Residue frames as qw, qx, qy, qz and C-alpha x, y, z in Angstrom:
[[0.060, 0.525, -0.659, -0.535, 132.91, 110.00, 132.41],
 [0.175, 0.089, 0.970, 0.142, 131.30, 106.60, 131.84],
 [0.310, 0.636, 0.603, -0.368, 127.82, 108.18, 131.78],
 [0.232, 0.730, -0.194, -0.613, 128.89, 110.71, 129.15],
 [0.024, -0.298, 0.860, 0.415, 130.30, 107.93, 126.99],
 [0.227, 0.344, 0.910, -0.047, 127.04, 105.98, 127.20],
 [0.287, 0.736, 0.333, -0.514, 125.02, 109.09, 126.39],
 [0.158, 0.625, -0.472, -0.601, 127.16, 109.84, 123.37],
 [0.103, -0.074, 0.956, 0.265, 126.89, 106.24, 122.19],
 [0.276, 0.529, 0.764, -0.246, 123.09, 106.31, 122.57],
 [0.264, 0.758, 0.040, -0.595, 122.83, 109.59, 120.66],
 [0.077, 0.463, -0.712, -0.523, 124.96, 108.21, 117.82],
 [0.182, 0.153, 0.968, 0.077, 122.85, 105.05, 117.67],
 [0.307, 0.667, 0.548, -0.400, 119.63, 107.04, 117.48],
 [0.208, 0.712, -0.265, -0.616, 121.07, 109.24, 114.71],
 [0.016, -0.258, 0.883, 0.393, 122.15, 106.21, 112.72],
 [0.245, 0.360, 0.894, -0.109, 118.76, 104.56, 113.14],
 [0.301, 0.715, 0.301, -0.554, 116.96, 107.66, 111.93],
 [0.221, 0.626, -0.468, -0.583, 118.87, 107.58, 108.62],
 [0.206, -0.061, 0.958, 0.190, 118.07, 103.95, 107.81],
 [0.460, -0.014, -0.415, -0.784, 115.28, 103.48, 105.22],
 [0.753, -0.092, 0.370, -0.537, 112.16, 101.48, 106.09],
 [0.587, -0.075, 0.801, 0.089, 111.86, 97.78, 105.32],
 [0.049, 0.145, -0.693, -0.704, 111.66, 96.71, 101.67],
 [0.402, 0.455, 0.738, -0.296, 108.26, 96.45, 100.05],
 [0.350, 0.569, 0.580, 0.466, 106.09, 97.50, 97.12],
 [0.159, -0.338, -0.091, 0.923, 106.43, 101.23, 96.45],
 [0.437, 0.426, -0.100, -0.786, 104.17, 101.57, 93.41],
 [0.347, 0.076, 0.915, 0.193, 102.09, 99.21, 91.27],
 [0.557, 0.362, -0.132, -0.736, 99.98, 99.29, 88.12],
 [0.559, -0.027, 0.829, -0.006, 98.73, 95.71, 87.61],
 [0.020, 0.034, 0.771, 0.635, 97.83, 94.29, 84.22],
 [0.498, 0.161, 0.182, -0.832, 94.30, 95.20, 83.14],
 [0.513, 0.100, 0.851, -0.050, 93.82, 91.84, 81.37],
 [0.555, 0.646, 0.090, -0.516, 92.70, 93.37, 78.06],
 [0.840, 0.191, 0.406, 0.306, 95.40, 91.70, 75.97],
 [0.343, 0.935, -0.039, 0.084, 96.70, 95.04, 74.68],
 [0.768, -0.273, 0.151, 0.559, 100.44, 95.08, 74.00],
 [0.202, 0.971, -0.057, -0.118, 102.43, 98.20, 73.09],
 [0.853, 0.368, -0.121, 0.350, 105.55, 97.63, 71.03],
 [0.265, -0.891, 0.369, -0.003, 108.88, 98.24, 72.71],
 [0.956, 0.053, 0.221, 0.186, 111.89, 96.59, 71.12],
 [0.050, -0.748, 0.554, 0.362, 115.52, 96.71, 70.11],
 [0.924, 0.332, 0.125, -0.146, 115.48, 94.58, 66.96],
 [0.484, -0.525, 0.598, 0.365, 118.63, 92.65, 66.14],
 [0.613, 0.299, 0.665, 0.305, 117.43, 91.86, 62.59],
 [0.386, 0.367, 0.380, 0.756, 117.91, 95.32, 61.12],
 [0.127, -0.829, -0.355, -0.414, 115.51, 97.83, 62.66],
 [0.311, 0.248, -0.468, 0.790, 117.51, 98.52, 65.83],
 [0.067, -0.381, -0.660, 0.644, 115.86, 100.39, 68.71],
 [0.044, -0.322, -0.518, -0.791, 112.86, 101.44, 66.68],
 [0.490, -0.593, -0.397, -0.501, 110.26, 101.49, 69.45],
 [0.265, 0.017, -0.682, 0.681, 110.12, 102.52, 73.11],
 [0.419, -0.679, -0.484, -0.361, 107.14, 102.75, 75.44],
 [0.185, 0.213, -0.504, 0.816, 107.23, 105.05, 78.50],
 [0.452, -0.689, -0.511, -0.244, 104.95, 105.31, 81.51],
 [0.036, 0.596, -0.335, 0.728, 105.12, 107.77, 84.39],
 [0.656, -0.492, -0.558, 0.128, 104.99, 107.38, 88.16],
 [0.048, -0.673, 0.287, -0.680, 105.28, 109.55, 91.27],
 [0.608, -0.252, -0.687, 0.309, 106.13, 108.38, 94.78],
 [0.341, -0.866, -0.189, -0.314, 104.84, 110.20, 97.86],
 [0.637, -0.726, 0.229, 0.124, 107.98, 109.46, 99.86],
 [0.212, 0.742, -0.628, -0.101, 111.69, 109.55, 98.99],
 [0.943, -0.077, 0.293, -0.136, 112.56, 105.97, 98.12],
 [0.090, -0.521, 0.785, 0.322, 115.25, 103.63, 96.85],
 [0.879, 0.287, 0.006, -0.380, 113.88, 101.49, 94.00],
 [0.197, -0.531, 0.813, 0.136, 115.81, 98.24, 93.79],
 [0.340, 0.135, 0.923, 0.118, 113.38, 95.85, 92.05],
 [0.440, 0.323, -0.177, -0.819, 111.19, 96.21, 88.95],
 [0.390, 0.193, 0.900, 0.033, 108.52, 93.78, 87.74],
 [0.384, 0.375, -0.182, -0.824, 106.42, 94.09, 84.59],
 [0.670, 0.290, 0.673, -0.119, 104.08, 92.25, 82.22],
 [0.249, 0.564, -0.444, -0.650, 104.49, 91.81, 78.45],
 [0.783, 0.206, 0.581, -0.084, 104.04, 89.45, 75.55],
 [0.257, -0.222, 0.677, 0.653, 104.68, 88.57, 71.92],
 [0.613, 0.609, 0.385, -0.323, 102.78, 89.13, 68.68],
 [0.555, 0.755, -0.272, -0.221, 103.45, 88.98, 64.93],
 [0.544, 0.449, -0.700, 0.110, 105.35, 85.77, 65.44],
 [0.845, -0.347, -0.403, 0.052, 106.06, 83.02, 67.94],
 [0.492, -0.850, 0.186, 0.032, 107.88, 83.77, 71.23],
 [0.753, 0.467, -0.287, 0.366, 111.64, 83.94, 70.77],
 [0.697, -0.354, -0.298, 0.548, 114.58, 84.17, 73.16],
 [0.031, -0.986, -0.013, -0.164, 115.27, 87.61, 74.62],
 [0.680, 0.321, -0.345, 0.561, 118.96, 88.52, 74.87],
 [0.341, -0.219, -0.457, 0.792, 118.40, 91.18, 77.52],
 [0.051, -0.872, -0.475, -0.110, 116.41, 94.21, 78.64],
 [0.284, 0.221, -0.172, 0.917, 117.22, 97.86, 79.05],
 [0.311, -0.765, -0.559, 0.072, 115.27, 99.25, 82.01],
 [0.333, 0.251, -0.057, 0.907, 115.59, 103.04, 82.23],
 [0.170, -0.770, -0.494, 0.366, 114.32, 105.69, 84.64],
 [0.333, 0.463, 0.245, 0.784, 113.88, 109.09, 82.98],
 [0.062, -0.337, -0.335, 0.878, 113.49, 112.57, 84.37],
 [0.278, 0.739, 0.613, -0.039, 110.38, 114.53, 83.41],
 [0.198, -0.145, 0.222, 0.944, 110.42, 117.41, 80.95],
 [0.378, 0.137, -0.072, -0.913, 107.13, 119.33, 80.71],
 [0.779, 0.100, 0.337, -0.520, 105.05, 116.19, 81.14],
 [0.885, 0.398, -0.227, -0.083, 107.14, 113.96, 78.86],
 [0.881, -0.269, 0.093, 0.379, 110.24, 111.79, 79.29],
 [0.035, 0.926, -0.301, -0.224, 113.37, 113.94, 79.08],
 [0.724, 0.537, -0.424, 0.085, 116.69, 112.98, 77.49],
 [0.016, -0.553, 0.712, -0.432, 118.28, 112.43, 80.93],
 [0.902, -0.210, -0.170, -0.336, 117.93, 108.89, 82.20],
 [0.329, -0.536, 0.762, -0.155, 119.49, 106.20, 84.38],
 [0.795, 0.225, -0.439, -0.352, 119.74, 102.93, 82.39],
 [0.582, -0.379, 0.700, -0.165, 120.04, 99.43, 83.83],
 [0.549, 0.368, -0.659, -0.359, 121.20, 96.73, 81.40],
 [0.749, -0.190, 0.536, -0.340, 119.65, 93.37, 82.29],
 [0.209, 0.353, -0.848, -0.335, 121.13, 90.28, 80.63],
 [0.009, 0.142, 0.989, -0.036, 118.89, 87.35, 79.78],
 [0.225, -0.466, -0.694, -0.501, 115.13, 87.03, 79.97],
 [0.219, -0.343, 0.301, -0.862, 114.55, 88.83, 83.32],
 [0.217, 0.058, 0.890, -0.396, 113.02, 85.70, 84.89],
 [0.482, 0.064, -0.378, -0.788, 110.39, 85.46, 82.15],
 [0.212, 0.117, 0.929, -0.280, 107.41, 83.38, 83.29],
 [0.242, -0.260, -0.655, -0.667, 104.31, 82.51, 81.26],
 [0.225, 0.145, 0.612, -0.744, 101.12, 83.63, 82.98],
 [0.421, 0.536, 0.697, -0.220, 97.49, 83.99, 81.94],
 [0.453, 0.837, 0.191, -0.239, 96.16, 85.26, 78.56],
 [0.802, 0.385, 0.059, 0.453, 99.56, 84.47, 76.99],
 [0.074, -0.944, 0.212, -0.240, 101.07, 87.25, 79.08],
 [0.773, 0.070, -0.417, 0.473, 104.57, 86.88, 80.48],
 [0.418, -0.908, -0.010, -0.031, 105.73, 88.30, 83.77],
 [0.641, 0.437, -0.308, 0.551, 109.25, 89.62, 84.40],
 [0.550, -0.834, -0.031, -0.031, 111.08, 90.55, 87.59],
 [0.693, 0.368, -0.288, 0.549, 114.60, 91.86, 88.16],
 [0.531, -0.761, -0.113, 0.356, 116.64, 93.16, 91.07],
 [0.371, 0.905, -0.115, 0.173, 118.62, 96.20, 89.97],
 [0.748, 0.190, -0.331, 0.543, 122.41, 96.24, 90.25],
 [0.226, -0.076, -0.387, 0.891, 122.11, 99.46, 92.30],
 [0.060, 0.679, 0.666, -0.302, 119.11, 101.29, 93.70],
 [0.154, 0.509, 0.305, 0.790, 117.51, 104.19, 91.87],
 [0.164, -0.361, -0.517, 0.759, 116.95, 107.05, 94.34],
 [0.020, -0.604, -0.561, -0.566, 113.55, 108.64, 93.64],
 [0.013, 0.054, -0.343, 0.938, 112.67, 111.94, 95.28],
 [0.144, 0.495, 0.772, -0.372, 109.25, 112.42, 96.87],
 [0.315, 0.787, 0.375, -0.375, 106.44, 113.97, 94.81],
 [0.025, 0.612, -0.505, -0.607, 108.55, 114.02, 91.66],
 [0.860, 0.400, 0.154, -0.276, 107.37, 112.62, 88.33],
 [0.240, -0.456, 0.777, 0.361, 109.63, 110.07, 86.64],
 [0.798, 0.369, -0.189, -0.438, 109.18, 107.91, 83.55],
 [0.604, -0.290, 0.739, 0.065, 109.99, 104.22, 83.14],
 [0.680, 0.493, -0.363, -0.404, 110.85, 102.49, 79.87],
 [0.696, -0.237, 0.678, 0.004, 111.42, 98.78, 79.27],
 [0.610, 0.628, -0.332, -0.351, 113.02, 97.63, 76.01],
 [0.854, -0.189, 0.473, 0.105, 114.04, 94.03, 75.24],
 [0.144, 0.592, -0.647, -0.458, 116.68, 93.06, 72.70],
 [0.643, 0.162, 0.744, -0.078, 115.09, 90.48, 70.42],
 [0.078, -0.143, 0.657, 0.736, 115.07, 89.80, 66.68],
 [0.592, 0.393, 0.233, -0.664, 111.93, 90.54, 64.66],
 [0.664, -0.446, -0.174, -0.574, 109.82, 88.51, 64.19],
 [0.121, -0.756, -0.635, -0.101, 108.25, 88.37, 66.69],
 [0.016, -0.625, 0.121, -0.771, 107.49, 91.77, 68.16],
 [0.397, -0.314, -0.711, 0.488, 107.49, 92.22, 71.92],
 [0.172, -0.641, -0.205, -0.720, 105.01, 94.50, 73.64],
 [0.031, 0.050, -0.644, 0.763, 104.56, 95.95, 77.12],
 [0.187, -0.519, -0.824, -0.130, 101.12, 95.02, 78.48],
 [0.204, -0.580, -0.086, -0.784, 98.58, 97.68, 79.39],
 [0.325, -0.179, -0.763, 0.530, 97.86, 98.21, 83.08],
 [0.300, -0.758, -0.406, -0.413, 95.56, 100.05, 85.42],
 [0.612, -0.632, -0.322, 0.349, 95.84, 102.32, 88.44],
 [0.447, -0.128, 0.064, 0.883, 97.87, 105.19, 87.02],
 [0.147, 0.563, 0.149, -0.799, 96.89, 108.48, 85.42],
 [0.663, 0.558, 0.498, -0.024, 96.10, 107.01, 82.01],
 [0.312, 0.916, -0.203, -0.148, 98.97, 108.75, 80.25],
 [0.774, -0.240, 0.438, 0.389, 101.93, 107.22, 78.43],
 [0.320, 0.792, -0.318, -0.413, 104.21, 107.97, 75.48],
 [0.876, 0.083, 0.426, 0.211, 105.60, 105.87, 72.67],
 [0.051, 0.704, -0.481, -0.519, 108.57, 106.58, 70.42],
 [0.798, 0.270, 0.539, 0.029, 108.10, 104.80, 67.10],
 [0.656, 0.362, 0.340, 0.568, 110.63, 105.15, 64.27],
 [0.340, 0.104, -0.004, 0.935, 111.56, 108.65, 65.38],
 [0.292, -0.482, -0.246, -0.789, 108.09, 109.96, 66.17],
 [0.059, -0.082, -0.781, 0.617, 106.75, 110.43, 69.70],
 [0.425, -0.392, -0.474, -0.664, 103.03, 109.99, 70.33],
 [0.346, -0.234, 0.589, -0.692, 100.91, 110.15, 73.50],
 [0.449, -0.180, -0.838, -0.254, 98.82, 107.14, 74.47],
 [0.515, -0.441, 0.171, -0.715, 95.83, 107.29, 76.86],
 [0.904, -0.139, -0.399, -0.073, 96.79, 104.17, 78.76],
 [0.467, -0.715, 0.500, -0.141, 98.76, 102.81, 81.69],
 [0.617, 0.382, -0.688, -0.007, 101.41, 100.12, 81.49],
 [0.889, -0.414, -0.152, -0.125, 101.70, 97.09, 83.79],
 [0.547, 0.392, -0.530, 0.517, 104.61, 97.35, 86.23],
 [0.673, -0.717, -0.184, -0.013, 105.52, 97.26, 89.91],
 [0.320, 0.650, -0.444, 0.527, 108.34, 99.05, 91.72],
 [0.800, -0.542, -0.251, 0.060, 109.71, 97.72, 95.00],
 [0.474, 0.440, -0.373, 0.666, 112.34, 99.00, 97.43],
 [0.430, -0.417, -0.553, 0.579, 112.72, 100.99, 100.62],
 [0.029, -0.875, -0.279, -0.394, 111.10, 104.21, 101.73],
 [0.532, -0.792, -0.041, 0.297, 112.58, 107.02, 103.80],
 [0.245, 0.921, -0.302, -0.002, 115.53, 109.32, 103.20],
 [0.917, 0.110, -0.220, 0.315, 118.72, 107.32, 102.52],
 [0.594, -0.570, 0.022, 0.568, 121.98, 108.14, 104.24],
 [0.173, 0.890, -0.087, -0.414, 123.37, 111.39, 102.74],
 [0.157, -0.513, 0.719, 0.441, 126.37, 109.74, 101.06],
 [0.385, 0.203, 0.886, 0.163, 124.28, 106.92, 99.58],
 [0.354, 0.784, 0.441, -0.256, 121.65, 109.37, 98.37],
 [0.094, 0.817, -0.310, -0.477, 124.28, 111.51, 96.62],
 [0.232, -0.300, 0.848, 0.370, 125.91, 108.54, 94.92],
 [0.416, 0.426, 0.803, -0.001, 122.55, 107.25, 93.72],
 [0.306, 0.855, 0.249, -0.338, 121.83, 110.61, 92.12],
 [0.234, -0.547, 0.520, 0.612, 125.04, 110.73, 90.08],
 [0.371, 0.163, 0.831, 0.381, 123.55, 108.61, 87.34],
 [0.305, 0.775, 0.470, -0.293, 120.89, 111.24, 86.56],
 [0.059, 0.747, -0.305, -0.588, 123.39, 112.97, 84.30],
 [0.383, -0.056, 0.835, 0.392, 123.50, 110.03, 81.89],
 [0.494, 0.426, -0.125, -0.748, 121.88, 110.47, 78.53],
 [0.293, 0.037, 0.934, 0.200, 120.05, 107.73, 76.70],
 [0.526, 0.330, -0.052, -0.782, 117.49, 107.59, 73.93],
 [0.434, 0.109, 0.891, 0.075, 115.47, 104.60, 72.83],
 [0.111, -0.033, -0.578, -0.808, 113.58, 104.41, 69.58],
 [0.484, 0.068, 0.183, -0.853, 109.84, 104.55, 68.95],
 [0.000, -0.080, -0.976, -0.200, 107.02, 102.11, 68.51],
 [0.513, -0.096, -0.201, -0.829, 103.33, 101.54, 67.89],
 [0.602, -0.111, 0.625, -0.484, 100.67, 99.42, 69.56],
 [0.689, 0.141, 0.711, -0.027, 100.42, 95.89, 68.08],
 [0.579, 0.773, -0.043, -0.254, 101.51, 97.10, 64.68],
 [0.894, 0.044, 0.239, 0.376, 103.98, 95.20, 62.54],
 [0.216, -0.702, 0.295, 0.612, 107.14, 96.85, 61.36]]
């Protein structure tokens, strides 16, 4: 009887261990290319609203929980000004473009803004809950700060992706042959079934940010 109890306990422990994701680490990265290019992405509090949004795509080879996002950006058409917050959104793919279905994360404050080289700023946030990304599935990421114009804020160009991005600018969507600078961190491996289901609930949310243009004044 005692042996059966130990065997059952061992089997349960092995099953539990097999459902635990791997240790946290970098899942995907497109570092800044250092060119100084900035692509407008902004929710303007001085009248224009969410007039510009930049999107870049990514695909992970393994099912993962994304719980941290870092990116690079900067200011132009004016001096740096305080950022009230960021809206970081993961979008589903629709025929090679961002769809209308997304999971938004509202970040208050400046997202740990730190001045780096070439007047670039780096940002890094831990998400309030993990975004569950399926393996070999294309998603899109958008990053939009809330800040009054002037200045304009732009997402810095990056390298290491597929050289394809989109920008919504005053209601018009345009493709851009570039990558954006960002890094996704989290855990790999299939999450526990309940956690995985809960993480996927947010995919039904709908959000739409406005459009913008590369280093062009409004």
